[in-house]
TIKOLVEX-354566 format. One record per residue: x, y, z of N, C-alpha, C, O in turn; residue number from 0; residue in one letter. Coordinates in Angstrom, 1 decimal, always signed. Atoms other than C-alpha are relative to their C-alpha. Layout:
residues N
@n.c1->X; n.c2->Y; n.c3->Z; ca.c1->X; ca.c2->Y; ca.c3->Z; c.c1->X; c.c2->Y; c.c3->Z; o.c1->X; o.c2->Y; o.c3->Z; seq->NUM; type->A
...
***
This chain:
residues 60
@n.c1->+1.4; n.c2->-0.3; n.c3->+0.3; ca.c1->+157.3; ca.c2->+75.9; ca.c3->+11.3; c.c1->-1.2; c.c2->-0.8; c.c3->-0.9; o.c1->-1.0; o.c2->-1.6; o.c3->-1.9; seq->0; type->M
@n.c1->+1.3; n.c2->+1.4; n.c3->+0.7; ca.c1->+154.0; ca.c2->+74.0; ca.c3->+10.1; c.c1->-0.1; c.c2->+0.5; c.c3->-1.5; o.c1->-0.2; o.c2->+1.7; o.c3->-1.7; seq->1; type->Y
@n.c1->+0.5; n.c2->-0.2; n.c3->+1.4; ca.c1->+153.5; ca.c2->+73.9; ca.c3->+6.3; c.c1->-1.0; c.c2->-1.4; c.c3->+0.2; o.c1->-0.9; o.c2->-2.5; o.c3->+0.8; seq->2; type->E
@n.c1->+1.2; n.c2->+1.1; n.c3->+0.5; ca.c1->+150.3; ca.c2->+72.0; ca.c3->+5.2; c.c1->+0.6; c.c2->-0.7; c.c3->-1.1; o.c1->+1.7; o.c2->-0.3; o.c3->-1.5; seq->3; type->S
@n.c1->-0.3; n.c2->+0.9; n.c3->+1.1; ca.c1->+150.5; ca.c2->+69.4; ca.c3->+2.3; c.c1->-0.4; c.c2->+0.6; c.c3->-1.0; o.c1->+0.2; o.c2->+0.4; o.c3->-2.0; seq->4; type->D
@n.c1->+0.7; n.c2->-0.5; n.c3->+1.3; ca.c1->+148.3; ca.c2->+71.5; ca.c3->+0.1; c.c1->+1.0; c.c2->+1.3; c.c3->-0.3; o.c1->+1.0; o.c2->+1.9; o.c3->-1.3; seq->5; type->I
@n.c1->-0.8; n.c2->-1.4; n.c3->+0.2; ca.c1->+150.8; ca.c2->+74.5; ca.c3->+0.7; c.c1->+1.5; c.c2->-0.8; c.c3->-0.8; o.c1->+2.0; o.c2->-0.4; o.c3->-1.9; seq->6; type->T
@n.c1->-1.4; n.c2->+1.2; n.c3->+0.4; ca.c1->+154.0; ca.c2->+71.7; ca.c3->+0.1; c.c1->-0.5; c.c2->-0.3; c.c3->-1.6; o.c1->+0.2; o.c2->-0.4; o.c3->-2.7; seq->7; type->R
@n.c1->+0.9; n.c2->+0.9; n.c3->+1.6; ca.c1->+151.9; ca.c2->+70.4; ca.c3->-3.0; c.c1->+0.1; c.c2->+1.4; c.c3->-1.0; o.c1->+0.8; o.c2->+1.4; o.c3->-2.1; seq->8; type->F
@n.c1->+0.0; n.c2->-1.1; n.c3->+1.2; ca.c1->+151.3; ca.c2->+74.0; ca.c3->-4.7; c.c1->+1.5; c.c2->+0.6; c.c3->-0.1; o.c1->+1.9; o.c2->+0.8; o.c3->-1.3; seq->9; type->L
@n.c1->-1.2; n.c2->-0.1; n.c3->+0.7; ca.c1->+154.8; ca.c2->+75.1; ca.c3->-4.3; c.c1->+0.8; c.c2->-0.8; c.c3->-1.1; o.c1->+1.3; o.c2->-0.4; o.c3->-2.1; seq->10; type->R
@n.c1->-0.8; n.c2->+0.8; n.c3->+1.0; ca.c1->+156.4; ca.c2->+72.2; ca.c3->-5.7; c.c1->-0.9; c.c2->+0.2; c.c3->-1.2; o.c1->-0.3; o.c2->+0.3; o.c3->-2.3; seq->11; type->E
@n.c1->+0.4; n.c2->+0.1; n.c3->+1.9; ca.c1->+153.9; ca.c2->+72.4; ca.c3->-8.8; c.c1->+0.2; c.c2->+1.2; c.c3->-0.5; o.c1->+0.5; o.c2->+1.2; o.c3->-1.7; seq->12; type->L
@n.c1->-0.5; n.c2->-1.1; n.c3->+0.7; ca.c1->+154.7; ca.c2->+75.9; ca.c3->-9.3; c.c1->+1.9; c.c2->+0.1; c.c3->-0.5; o.c1->+2.6; o.c2->+0.6; o.c3->-1.4; seq->13; type->R
@n.c1->-1.4; n.c2->+0.0; n.c3->+0.7; ca.c1->+158.3; ca.c2->+75.0; ca.c3->-9.2; c.c1->+0.5; c.c2->-0.8; c.c3->-0.7; o.c1->+1.7; o.c2->-0.6; o.c3->-0.9; seq->14; type->Q
@n.c1->-0.1; n.c2->+1.0; n.c3->+0.9; ca.c1->+158.1; ca.c2->+72.0; ca.c3->-11.5; c.c1->-0.7; c.c2->+0.6; c.c3->-1.2; o.c1->-0.3; o.c2->+0.1; o.c3->-2.3; seq->15; type->T
@n.c1->+0.3; n.c2->-0.5; n.c3->+0.9; ca.c1->+156.1; ca.c2->+74.1; ca.c3->-13.8; c.c1->-0.3; c.c2->+1.3; c.c3->+0.0; o.c1->-1.4; o.c2->+1.7; o.c3->+0.4; seq->16; type->R
@n.c1->+0.1; n.c2->-1.4; n.c3->-0.5; ca.c1->+156.8; ca.c2->+77.7; ca.c3->-13.8; c.c1->-0.9; c.c2->+0.8; c.c3->-1.1; o.c1->-1.0; o.c2->+2.0; o.c3->-1.0; seq->17; type->P
@n.c1->+0.4; n.c2->-0.9; n.c3->+0.8; ca.c1->+154.8; ca.c2->+78.7; ca.c3->-16.8; c.c1->-1.7; c.c2->-0.6; c.c3->+0.1; o.c1->-2.4; o.c2->-0.7; o.c3->-0.9; seq->18; type->Q
@n.c1->+1.2; n.c2->+0.2; n.c3->+0.0; ca.c1->+151.4; ca.c2->+77.5; ca.c3->-15.1; c.c1->-1.0; c.c2->+1.3; c.c3->+0.5; o.c1->-2.2; o.c2->+1.4; o.c3->+0.4; seq->19; type->L
@n.c1->+0.7; n.c2->-0.9; n.c3->+0.0; ca.c1->+150.5; ca.c2->+80.6; ca.c3->-14.1; c.c1->-0.5; c.c2->+1.1; c.c3->-1.1; o.c1->-1.5; o.c2->+1.7; o.c3->-1.0; seq->20; type->D
@n.c1->+0.1; n.c2->-0.5; n.c3->+1.7; ca.c1->+150.6; ca.c2->+82.1; ca.c3->-17.6; c.c1->-1.2; c.c2->-1.1; c.c3->-0.7; o.c1->-2.1; o.c2->-0.7; o.c3->-1.4; seq->21; type->E
@n.c1->+1.0; n.c2->+1.2; n.c3->+0.3; ca.c1->+148.5; ca.c2->+78.8; ca.c3->-18.4; c.c1->-1.5; c.c2->+0.6; c.c3->+0.8; o.c1->-2.5; o.c2->+0.9; o.c3->+0.1; seq->22; type->E
@n.c1->+1.2; n.c2->-0.6; n.c3->-1.1; ca.c1->+145.8; ca.c2->+80.0; ca.c3->-15.6; c.c1->-0.7; c.c2->+1.2; c.c3->-0.9; o.c1->-1.8; o.c2->+1.6; o.c3->-1.1; seq->23; type->Q
@n.c1->+0.6; n.c2->-1.8; n.c3->+0.1; ca.c1->+145.5; ca.c2->+83.4; ca.c3->-17.1; c.c1->-0.5; c.c2->-0.1; c.c3->-1.4; o.c1->-1.4; o.c2->+0.7; o.c3->-1.7; seq->24; type->R
@n.c1->+0.2; n.c2->+0.2; n.c3->+1.5; ca.c1->+145.2; ca.c2->+82.5; ca.c3->-20.9; c.c1->-1.5; c.c2->-0.8; c.c3->+0.4; o.c1->-2.5; o.c2->-0.1; o.c3->+0.3; seq->25; type->A
@n.c1->+1.0; n.c2->+0.7; n.c3->-0.3; ca.c1->+142.6; ca.c2->+79.7; ca.c3->-19.7; c.c1->-1.2; c.c2->+1.0; c.c3->+0.5; o.c1->-2.4; o.c2->+0.7; o.c3->+0.3; seq->26; type->A
@n.c1->+1.2; n.c2->-0.5; n.c3->-0.6; ca.c1->+140.5; ca.c2->+82.3; ca.c3->-17.9; c.c1->-0.6; c.c2->+1.1; c.c3->-0.9; o.c1->-1.7; o.c2->+1.5; o.c3->-0.9; seq->27; type->R
@n.c1->+0.1; n.c2->-0.8; n.c3->+1.2; ca.c1->+140.9; ca.c2->+84.7; ca.c3->-21.0; c.c1->-1.0; c.c2->-0.7; c.c3->-0.8; o.c1->-1.9; o.c2->+0.0; o.c3->-1.3; seq->28; type->A
@n.c1->+0.9; n.c2->+0.8; n.c3->+1.0; ca.c1->+139.0; ca.c2->+82.1; ca.c3->-23.1; c.c1->-1.1; c.c2->-0.1; c.c3->+0.9; o.c1->-2.0; o.c2->-0.4; o.c3->+0.1; seq->29; type->I
@n.c1->+1.3; n.c2->+0.7; n.c3->-0.7; ca.c1->+136.2; ca.c2->+81.4; ca.c3->-20.4; c.c1->-0.9; c.c2->+1.4; c.c3->+0.4; o.c1->-2.2; o.c2->+1.5; o.c3->+0.3; seq->30; type->W
@n.c1->+0.6; n.c2->-0.8; n.c3->-1.1; ca.c1->+135.9; ca.c2->+84.9; ca.c3->-18.4; c.c1->+0.0; c.c2->+0.9; c.c3->-0.5; o.c1->-1.1; o.c2->+1.4; o.c3->-0.9; seq->31; type->W
@n.c1->-0.3; n.c2->-1.2; n.c3->+0.3; ca.c1->+137.3; ca.c2->+87.8; ca.c3->-19.6; c.c1->-0.3; c.c2->+0.6; c.c3->-2.0; o.c1->+0.5; o.c2->+0.8; o.c3->-2.9; seq->32; type->D
@n.c1->+0.8; n.c2->-0.2; n.c3->+1.3; ca.c1->+135.1; ca.c2->+88.6; ca.c3->-22.8; c.c1->-1.1; c.c2->+1.4; c.c3->+0.3; o.c1->-1.6; o.c2->+1.8; o.c3->+1.3; seq->33; type->R
@n.c1->+0.7; n.c2->-1.2; n.c3->+0.1; ca.c1->+133.4; ca.c2->+91.7; ca.c3->-24.1; c.c1->-1.5; c.c2->+0.1; c.c3->+0.0; o.c1->-2.0; o.c2->-0.4; o.c3->-1.0; seq->34; type->P
@n.c1->+0.9; n.c2->+0.5; n.c3->-1.0; ca.c1->+130.2; ca.c2->+91.8; ca.c3->-22.3; c.c1->-1.0; c.c2->+1.2; c.c3->-1.5; o.c1->-0.6; o.c2->+2.3; o.c3->-2.0; seq->35; type->Q
@n.c1->+0.5; n.c2->-0.8; n.c3->+0.9; ca.c1->+127.0; ca.c2->+92.9; ca.c3->-25.0; c.c1->-1.2; c.c2->+0.4; c.c3->+0.8; o.c1->-2.1; o.c2->-0.4; o.c3->+1.1; seq->36; type->D
@n.c1->+0.9; n.c2->-0.8; n.c3->-0.8; ca.c1->+124.9; ca.c2->+95.6; ca.c3->-23.2; c.c1->-1.3; c.c2->+0.0; c.c3->-0.3; o.c1->-2.1; o.c2->+0.2; o.c3->+0.7; seq->37; type->Q
@n.c1->+1.7; n.c2->+0.3; n.c3->+0.3; ca.c1->+121.5; ca.c2->+95.1; ca.c3->-25.0; c.c1->+0.0; c.c2->-1.4; c.c3->+0.4; o.c1->-0.9; o.c2->-1.3; o.c3->+1.3; seq->38; type->E
@n.c1->+0.1; n.c2->+1.1; n.c3->-0.7; ca.c1->+121.7; ca.c2->+91.1; ca.c3->-23.8; c.c1->+0.0; c.c2->+0.2; c.c3->+1.5; o.c1->-1.0; o.c2->-0.3; o.c3->+2.2; seq->39; type->T
@n.c1->-0.5; n.c2->-0.5; n.c3->-1.5; ca.c1->+122.9; ca.c2->+92.3; ca.c3->-20.3; c.c1->-1.6; c.c2->+0.6; c.c3->+0.3; o.c1->-2.2; o.c2->+0.2; o.c3->+1.3; seq->40; type->L
@n.c1->+1.1; n.c2->-0.6; n.c3->-0.7; ca.c1->+119.6; ca.c2->+94.7; ca.c3->-20.3; c.c1->-1.3; c.c2->-0.8; c.c3->-0.4; o.c1->-2.4; o.c2->-0.7; o.c3->+0.3; seq->41; type->R
@n.c1->+1.3; n.c2->+0.7; n.c3->-0.2; ca.c1->+117.1; ca.c2->+92.3; ca.c3->-21.4; c.c1->+0.0; c.c2->-1.0; c.c3->+0.9; o.c1->-1.1; o.c2->-1.4; o.c3->+1.5; seq->42; type->R
@n.c1->+0.4; n.c2->+0.7; n.c3->-1.0; ca.c1->+118.1; ca.c2->+89.8; ca.c3->-19.2; c.c1->-0.5; c.c2->+0.2; c.c3->+1.6; o.c1->-1.0; o.c2->-0.5; o.c3->+2.5; seq->43; type->H
@n.c1->+0.5; n.c2->-0.5; n.c3->-1.5; ca.c1->+117.6; ca.c2->+92.0; ca.c3->-16.4; c.c1->-1.2; c.c2->+0.5; c.c3->-0.2; o.c1->-1.8; o.c2->+0.7; o.c3->+0.9; seq->44; type->K
@n.c1->+1.3; n.c2->-0.5; n.c3->+0.5; ca.c1->+114.5; ca.c2->+93.3; ca.c3->-17.9; c.c1->-1.0; c.c2->-1.3; c.c3->+0.1; o.c1->-2.2; o.c2->-1.1; o.c3->+0.4; seq->45; type->A
@n.c1->+0.9; n.c2->+1.2; n.c3->-0.1; ca.c1->+112.9; ca.c2->+89.7; ca.c3->-18.1; c.c1->+0.0; c.c2->-0.7; c.c3->+1.2; o.c1->-0.7; o.c2->-1.7; o.c3->+1.2; seq->46; type->S
@n.c1->+0.1; n.c2->+0.8; n.c3->-0.6; ca.c1->+113.7; ca.c2->+88.6; ca.c3->-14.8; c.c1->-0.9; c.c2->+0.1; c.c3->+1.3; o.c1->-1.3; o.c2->+1.1; o.c3->+1.8; seq->47; type->R
@n.c1->+1.5; n.c2->-0.3; n.c3->-1.1; ca.c1->+111.0; ca.c2->+87.7; ca.c3->-12.2; c.c1->+0.4; c.c2->-0.5; c.c3->+1.1; o.c1->+1.0; o.c2->-1.6; o.c3->+1.3; seq->48; type->V
@n.c1->-0.3; n.c2->-0.1; n.c3->-1.3; ca.c1->+111.1; ca.c2->+88.2; ca.c3->-8.6; c.c1->-0.2; c.c2->-1.0; c.c3->+0.8; o.c1->-1.4; o.c2->-1.1; o.c3->+0.8; seq->49; type->P
@n.c1->+0.2; n.c2->+1.0; n.c3->-0.8; ca.c1->+111.3; ca.c2->+85.2; ca.c3->-6.2; c.c1->-0.8; c.c2->+0.2; c.c3->+0.8; o.c1->-0.6; o.c2->+1.3; o.c3->+1.4; seq->50; type->Q
@n.c1->+0.8; n.c2->-0.3; n.c3->-1.3; ca.c1->+108.7; ca.c2->+85.1; ca.c3->-3.8; c.c1->+0.5; c.c2->-0.3; c.c3->+1.7; o.c1->+1.3; o.c2->-1.2; o.c3->+2.0; seq->51; type->P
@n.c1->-0.3; n.c2->+0.1; n.c3->-1.3; ca.c1->+108.9; ca.c2->+85.4; ca.c3->-0.1; c.c1->+0.4; c.c2->-1.4; c.c3->+0.6; o.c1->+1.3; o.c2->-1.7; o.c3->+1.3; seq->52; type->A
@n.c1->-0.1; n.c2->+1.5; n.c3->-0.6; ca.c1->+108.7; ca.c2->+81.8; ca.c3->+0.7; c.c1->-0.2; c.c2->-1.1; c.c3->-1.0; o.c1->-1.4; o.c2->-1.6; o.c3->-0.9; seq->53; type->Y
@n.c1->-0.5; n.c2->+0.7; n.c3->+1.6; ca.c1->+109.7; ca.c2->+79.6; ca.c3->-2.6; c.c1->-1.2; c.c2->-1.3; c.c3->+0.3; o.c1->-2.0; o.c2->-1.7; o.c3->-0.5; seq->54; type->V
@n.c1->+0.7; n.c2->+1.5; n.c3->+0.3; ca.c1->+108.0; ca.c2->+76.2; ca.c3->-1.1; c.c1->-1.6; c.c2->+0.3; c.c3->+0.7; o.c1->-2.3; o.c2->-0.7; o.c3->+1.1; seq->55; type->Y
@n.c1->+1.3; n.c2->-0.3; n.c3->+0.4; ca.c1->+104.6; ca.c2->+78.1; ca.c3->-0.7; c.c1->-0.5; c.c2->-0.4; c.c3->-1.0; o.c1->-0.1; o.c2->-0.2; o.c3->-2.1; seq->56; type->Q
@n.c1->+0.7; n.c2->-0.1; n.c3->+1.5; ca.c1->+101.9; ca.c2->+76.7; ca.c3->-2.9; c.c1->-1.0; c.c2->+1.1; c.c3->-0.1; o.c1->-1.5; o.c2->+1.7; o.c3->+0.8; seq->57; type->T
@n.c1->+0.9; n.c2->-0.7; n.c3->+0.2; ca.c1->+99.8; ca.c2->+78.8; ca.c3->-4.4; c.c1->-1.7; c.c2->-0.4; c.c3->-0.1; o.c1->-1.9; o.c2->-1.4; o.c3->-0.8; seq->58; type->K
@n.c1->+1.1; n.c2->+0.3; n.c3->-0.3; ca.c1->+96.1; ca.c2->+78.5; ca.c3->-3.7; c.c1->-1.3; c.c2->+0.7; c.c3->-1.0; o.c1->-2.5; o.c2->+0.4; o.c3->-0.7; seq->59; type->A
***
């Protein structure tokens, strides 16, 4: 059965570094899994300006 170089590389990487999955989860928690401030989200949505239908058209 054919196996791509990338698949082989990823399998070997996980065999040599079994802690890699846990490191990835920890890094994700640092940058992405954070509590959201609802007031900030509300202000961002309220201040949004709709994009015109054709953005490259100049206004006369």
